[in-house]
N, C-alpha and C positions, 0 to 999 in steps of 0.2 A: 506763674504756677509752679508748684513743687514737682519733683520727679520721684520715680519709684525708689530711688536711692534712699529717700528719707521717710516715705510712707509705705505701708505694707502692700497696697494693691494699686493697679493703674488700669484705667479704662480709656481706650483710644489715646494712650500716651499721657494722660493726666493722672497723677497719683492722689490717693485718698487715704485718710485715716479711717479705720474700721472699728466699730464696737464689736469686739471679738465674741462677746457673749451672745450676740444675736446672729452671728454668721452661721450659715449652713450650706451644705452642698449635697444634693440628693439626685440620684438617677430616677428619671421619670418612668413610671410603670408603662409596660408595653401596651396593655389593654385598658381601655376605659371600663368603668363599671357599666354593665348593660342590664337592660330589663327585657325579658322575652315575653311578648304579648301574643304568641301564637296559640291556637286552640289545642294543638296536639303536642305531646312531649316529643323531643327530638334531641339530636346531638348538641344543639346549641344551648341546651339547659344543663349540660353536665358541668359540675363544679370541678374543673380540672384545668391545669395550665397547658395541657396538650390539645392540639387541634386534630380533629378526626375527619377522615373521608372514608366512605365505604360505597360498595356497589353490590347489588343483588340481582340485577337483570341486565341482559345485553340484547334483548330481542328487538330493539328499535334500530339495530344495525350500525354500520361503520360510517366513517366520514366526519367525525366530530373531533377536532384537534385538542380541545380543552374539555376536561371532564367537569369542571366546577365553575365555569363562567356563569354570570347571572342568567344568560339565556341558554345554558347547556341543559341537556336531558340526561339524567343519570342512567337511563336505560340504553344509552348509546356508547360507542367507543371510537377509537381512531382507525386502527387497521387490524387485520387478522390474516392468518395463513394457516390452513390445515385444521381449523376448528369449526364446529357447528354451534351456532349461537341461537338457533331458532326455537329451542324448547325454553319456555320462560323460566328464568332462574337457573339456567345451566349453561356451561361451556364444556364441550366434549370434543374428542378427536373425530375428524371426518374419515370416511372410508378411503382406503388406498385404491388406486386405479391400476389397471393392467392392460397391456396390449391384447386385443381380442383376436389376433391371428394374422396370418400373412395376407392382408387385404390391400397392400400397396399404400401409397401416400396420395395426398391431394384427391381424396375420393369423395363421392356423394353417398351419404348414409341416411336412410329413412326406415321407420318401423311402421308396419301395417298390421291390422288385426283382421283375421279371416276365420269365421266359425270358432271363435274363442281362442285361436292360436296366434301368438305374436310372431311375425316374420320380420327379421331385420334384413333389408336389402342394401347392398353396397355395389356401387358402380365404380370401377377403376379402369379408366381408359376405355377400351373396347369391350371389357369384360363386365358381366353382371353376376353377382353371387347372392345367395340368401342363406340364412341360418335361423333355426328355431330353438337352438340351445346356446344362444350367445351369452347366457349367464354361466355356462359351464366353465370348468377349469381350462378345457381345450375345446373351444367351439368348433362345430363341424360346418364348413362352408361348402355349399353345393353350387356348382357353376351352371348358369343357364346357357344353353347351347348358343354359341355365337352366330352372328349372321355369316352367310357364305362369304361375303366380302365385308369383314369386320369394320365397323364405324365407331368413332368415339361417342360415348354417351354423355350428353350435356345435362340431362335432367330426367326424372321419372316420377310417376305418381300412381296411386291405386284407389279403386273404389271398394276394395275388400275382396274382390273376385278376380279382377283383371289388373295387370300391371301395364301402364302406358309409358312408353319410352320415347324420349326426344333425342334426335341426333343433330339438332341445329340445321344449318343450311345444307348439310350433307344428304339428308333424306327426310321423307315424311315420317310421322310417328308410327311406331310399331307396338304390338301388344303381345303379351303372353299370359298364360293363366298363373295366378299366384300359387306358389308352392310347388311348381313343376319346373322341369328343365327344358320344356318345349321351346324350340327356336322361335323368337319373335317374328310376327308377320305384319306386313304393313296394313294400316287402316284403309279400308276401301273408300274410294271416292274422295280422298283427302288430298288437297294440293298444297296445304300450308306446311312450312318447315320451321316449327317453333323452337325457341331456345328455353322456354319455361312452360311446364305443365303443372297444373294444380287441380285437385278435386276438392271443390269448395261448396258446402251446403248442397250436396247431391248434384253438383254441376261440374262438368269437365271444361276447364278454361285454359286456353293456350295464349302465349304471347311470343311475338317475334319482333324484336326491336321496338318500333313504335306502333305495332299492330297488336290488337287484343281481340279475342272472340270466344264465345261459348260454342262448344261442339256437341254434336249428338253422339250416340253410341258408336256410329260408324266413323266418327272423326270429321263429320261435315259441319260447317258453321250452321247454326240453327237460324232459320229465316225469322226475321223480326226481333231477334234477341241481340245481345251484345255483339257488335261487330264494328270495331272502331279503329281508325288509323289516324294517329296524331299528325297534324300538319307540320309540327316541329320534327325534323328528321333527327335532331340530336336527342329526342326523347326516347328512353329505353325503359320498358316495363320490367320490373324485377321480382314482384311477388304479389300474391293475392290472399285474402282471408275472408271469412264470413263476418257479416255484421247483423244486427238485430232485424233490419228491414232491407237488406241487400248485400252487396259484395263490395269490399274495399280492395283497391289496387294501388300499388306503389310504383312510382316511376322516377327516374332521374333525368334531368335535362341539364347538360353540362355539369355544373357543380352544385345543383340545387335539387333536393329531394322533394317530391310532391305526393300527396295522398288524393286519390280520386274515389268517388262513390258511385256505384251502379245500383240504382234503386230497382225494386221489383214492381212491374206494372200489374194492373188488374188481371191481365192474361197470364201472369206467372212468368213472363219473359223479363230479361234484364234490360233496363234502359241503358242508353249510352252514358259513358262516364262523365261525371261532373267534378271538377277540381274543387276540393274542400279545404285543403291546407297546403302551405309551402313551409319548408324548413328554412332556417337562415342560410344565406349564401355561403357556400363552402361545406355544407353538410348534406350528404347523400344518404340514401336508404339501402340497406343490405337485405333486410327481411322484416316482415310484419306478422303479427299474430293478434287475434282477438280472444279475449278471455274475461268473463264476468262483467261484461259491459264496458271493458276498457280495450283500447287499441294500443298495442305495444310495438315499438319501433326499434330495431337494431340499426344504428346509423354509424356513419364514419366518425362521429364524435363520441358515441356511447349509447346509452339506453334512454329512450323517452317513453312516457306514458301519456295517453290522451283519453279523454272522455268521448264516447260516441253518442252524439245527440240523436233525438228521435227523427230529425229531418235529414240525418246522414252527415251533418257537419261534425267536425271534431275540434276539441280544444286541448292542446298539448301543453305539458309542463316543462320545467327546466331539464336539461340533459344531465344524466349521471355519467360523468366523464372520467372518473377515477381509474377505471380500467382501460381507458382509451377506446379505440374503435370496437364496436360490437358487430359480430358477423352472423350470429345465429340465435335462435330462440326456441324454447320448449316450455310448456306450461303443465302444471300438475298440482293438485290440491289447491293451496292458496298462493303458490309461488310461480315465478317465472325464472327460468335459467337462461343466461345469455353468455355466449362464448366470446372471448377476447383474444388478445395476443399471448404468446409464450405458453400455450397450452392451458390457460387459466379459464375456468368457468366461474361465473358469478351467480348469485341467487338474490332475488328481490321478493319481498313479502307484499303481495297486493292487497292484504288486509290491514296493513299498517303504513301510514303515510307520515313522514316527518316534516313535510312542507307540502304546499299545493302541488298535487300530482307528482310527488317525489316519494316513492315507496322506500321502506327500510331495505337496505342491501348490505351484502358482505361477500367476500370471496367464498368459493365452494371448492369442489374437487378440482384437481389439476393433473395434467398429463404426467405419467410416470417416466417419460423419456428424458434423457439428459439434454437434448437440444430440441425442445418442442416448438411447434409452429402455431399458426392461428387456428382457433377453434371454429371451424366453418359450418359444422352441423351439430345439433344437440337433440337428444331424444330422452324421454322418460318412460320407463317400463317397470311395472311392479315395484315402484318405490326406489328404483335405482337410476342413476344417470349414465348415459352413454354419449360419446361425442367423437368427433373427428379432429385429431391433431393433424393438420394439413401436412406436416413434415414427416409424420410417422404412421398415420392410419387410424383405425378405429380403436378407441380406448373405452374402458368402462369400469365400474366398481367391481372389485374382486368378488368371486363367487362365495368365498369363505368368510366374508365380513371382516377381513383384516383391516386394522386401522393404520393410518399413517404413523411413521415412527415418532414424529413430534409435530406440534403446532404452536403458534404464538398468538397472543392477544395483547395488543398495545392499547391500553384503556385511554391513552391520551395524556396530556400534561395536566398535572395537579398543581395548583398554585394558591389554593385557599383564598381566592378572591383578593389577593394582595400582591404587590410587586416587591416587597422587601424579602429578605432571606428567611428561610426556614431550615430547621435541623430535623431530619428524619429520625424517628426513635424505633418504632416497632411496626411489623406488619403481620397480620394473621389472616388465614384463609380457612373457609369451611369447605370440606370435600365430601362428596357423597360416598358413603361406604356401601358395600354389597352385602346382601343377606348370606349368611352361612348356609351350606347345604346340610340337609338333615341326614341322620342315620336311619337304621331300620327299627329303632326303638318305637314301640307304639305308645299312643297317648289316649287314655280313656276318659271320657266325660259324658255323663248322662247316658251311658250305655252305648255310645258311639265310639268305634275304634278308628283312629286316624293312623293307619300303618302303611299308607302308600308312600314309598320312598321319594316320590316327586313332591310331596307336600313339604312346605317349609313351615314348621309349627313352633320352632323354638324362638324365633324372633331375634336371634343373635346376629351381630354385625361382624363381618370379617374385615381385614385390613383394607385400606384404600388401594385400588389397583393403579399401578404406574406411579409417576413422580410429577410433582408440581414445583417449578422453580420460578423465581422472580428476580428481575434486575431493574435498577434505576439508572436513568441518564439525567444528569443535571442540565440546567439551562445553558451551560457552557459546552455541552456535549461530552462531558466526562462520565464514563460508565462506572458504576460502583460494583462491588463484588456480588456475583450471582449467589442467591440464597436458595437452599432447598427447604421447602415448607412442609411441615407436618400438620395433619388435620387439627384445626382449632388450637394450635400452639403458636403463641407470639414469638417472632424471631427478631432479634436485634439487628439494626442496620448500621453500616459503616457511617462514621461521622462525616458529614459534608454540609457545606453551606450553599444554598442555591435558592433563587426566587421561585423556581418551579422544578418539577421532576416528572419525566416520562416513566410510567409504570408498565413494565412489559412482562407478562406471564408466559412461561413455556410449559406446555403439557407434554409429557413423554409417556408412551404406552408402556404397558406392563412388560417386564423382562421375560416372563415365562409364558404369557398368554397374549399373542399379538392381536387378539380381537377386542381387548379392553384397554382402557386408559383412565386417568383421573378425570373426575367430573367436578369442575369448580362451581360452587353454589353461591359463594359470597367472599368478599375480602374487605379488610379494614386496615387503614393506614393511620398511624399517629405521628405527629410532628410537633416540635416546639417552634413558636414564632421567634425569630431572631433578627429583628430590625436593628439598624444602627442606633445605639442608645444615646440619649440626650440627657445632659445634667442640668438641673436647676440650681442656680447659685443665688442665695439670698444675702445681700450685702447691706448692713446698716452703716452707711457712710456718715461720718461726723463732719458736719458743715458748720465751721466757726471761722470767725475772722482771724483767729490765731490758734494754731494747733501745735502741740509739742509731742514728740515721740521719743522712745528710748534710743532709737538709732541716731536721733539728733542730739542725744545727751541732754535733753531738756530744753534745747534751743527752740524758740518759738518760730513757726512758719506761718506766713500770712496766706489767707484764702479770701475769695469773694463768693460767699455762699449763694447769692442770687445768681451770679453768672454760672457757677457750677451746676446749680439746679436746672437752669435754662438749657445748658449744653447737654446734660443727660436726657432731659425731656425731649429735646429735638432729635436725639438718636432713637428714642423710643418711637416717636411719631413716624420717622422715616424708615424704621426697621433696618437701619444701616448695620452692616456687619463690621465689627471693629475688633481690634486685638484687646484681649484681657490678660492681665498678668498678676499672679499672686506669688511672691517669692520668686523661685526659679521655674514655676509651672505656668504655662501659657495656653490659652484657647482663643479661638475665634467665637465671638458671641454676638447676640442681639439683645438689646434692652427691651424686655417684654412689659414691665410694669414698674411704676415708681409711686412712692408714698412718702410724704414729709410730715414729721412731728416736730413742732416748735418747742424750744425750751425758754427762749427769751428774745427780745428785740435786740438787734445788734447795737453796739455802742454808738455808731453814727446814725442810727435810726433808719438805715437804708432798707433793711429787710430783716428776716428772722435768722436766728441761729438755732440749730437743732440736729435732728437725725433724719437723713433721707434713705429710706429702705428701697433698694433697687433689686428687681428680680431679673437675672440674666439667664439666658438659655444658650447652651453651647451648641455649636453646629457639628453635624456628623463629619 
């Protein structure tokens, strides 16, 4: 065979003569021509080289790492902090929290309603306090007169008139009238010393280790009703709640949490508990709550939701464990709030499920303290959240509706359903503007004068409140320059190559008014696809028994056309990667296709002479 010293190109070390007029080298287009058969117009129909991703709703909650996988939901996102996502089509800042007074740490907090008044009760060690103005800038805490020999309070409950107080093994339960400082007095005729007291569906229920019972108004176990002692001494009752046809109770045995159901008999009394569910080994229960036909469990792994069946049995779903252990629960409207570690409260929407018995969820308010503890109690009152930061005491939303200084929304990784590199181009966000205030000028129409200064009649929009920023993190973890976005104005992005980008928005409240901040309504991101490019090389190879070139000064070189054809075709079939060289330029290639055009039969009649057109593809 000849060498590349004499002929212009070589494939796998064999040199060839080329018909230069038929030679071409072309970069293959990134995208194939596509046909869109969808019924509705969408981004995929745009005649543009840029790829677009956008989002207009976040109300299906957090926990989705990738925004645009085939199974992703564009109404979800990855993580958030300090933002409210539960109004469809909006992301806004959450309320800021504040310490609600000198109520100690590691306290018990509950809210009761009596004659239309909300009472927040807090037990701290041997002391019991209550407040009716806990939403004020400086709440007033009134102390209930302590026992003559003070005892540590381990739990309390109320029927809206009386507060029932438990001291554990130290004493029998005591009572005091709600909203008074009257010293608690012991229940008459009561010999039990419970650790847990609950008022459930008009019933007073106590639990002491493995013993559970329904009590009458005097604290005496009701004859014929729930009065049960588990034979497993390791069993400990922890909480009770109402069900559609009875009462549910939660207990832990060693490291397993269990749900029991106490049905209601025809006589109205509670039957003995029947075990209806066990959690996986290693998962215990801290609190339970029933709401809208669902049983909600705060467990050592996170939050679980179960369906309560008519026969009292329950079917629970997967655990939401992103926040870790859940310690407390509160329900309001369509939501459940659950407290976790580090002073963080989460919220789940019980009207939206992203999987079987998995509600949409996201972070909510958080403790204002620098070193927060576990959120051990949560309450909802008049649309506001109050909770116990175990390391710092009672926290709650500020009375003046102040927003947090900033919040973040990580929408997840965007990768345009492909693993090759993309180059970000622009990003644009739509922000909600606020209506301008009106002046005293009157507006007359059809004889009616609209001169009330509270009316907004001009329809003008003022500037957006606060600031919206965005940053991108590449697949390699490199953060790009943070951009400040103006409403509906595209911003150019730093040049970068990556197969995916995390998109992280930061909302900052208004510099002059701490009760308002930006409201994100939608965003749109544009990028160019930038895969590694492949060249197509078309080579018309001259296959003759004798070939002359200018480099050989007219000297004839011999070839075996049939052997050369067979060798190239074998490379094509095997898709073998081989070196290709033209002049001083070299590539690794595969032979993709061959075609032979005959000019004449060779002199020895062995095979044809002619042109073999070879299509080569370069490797990335």
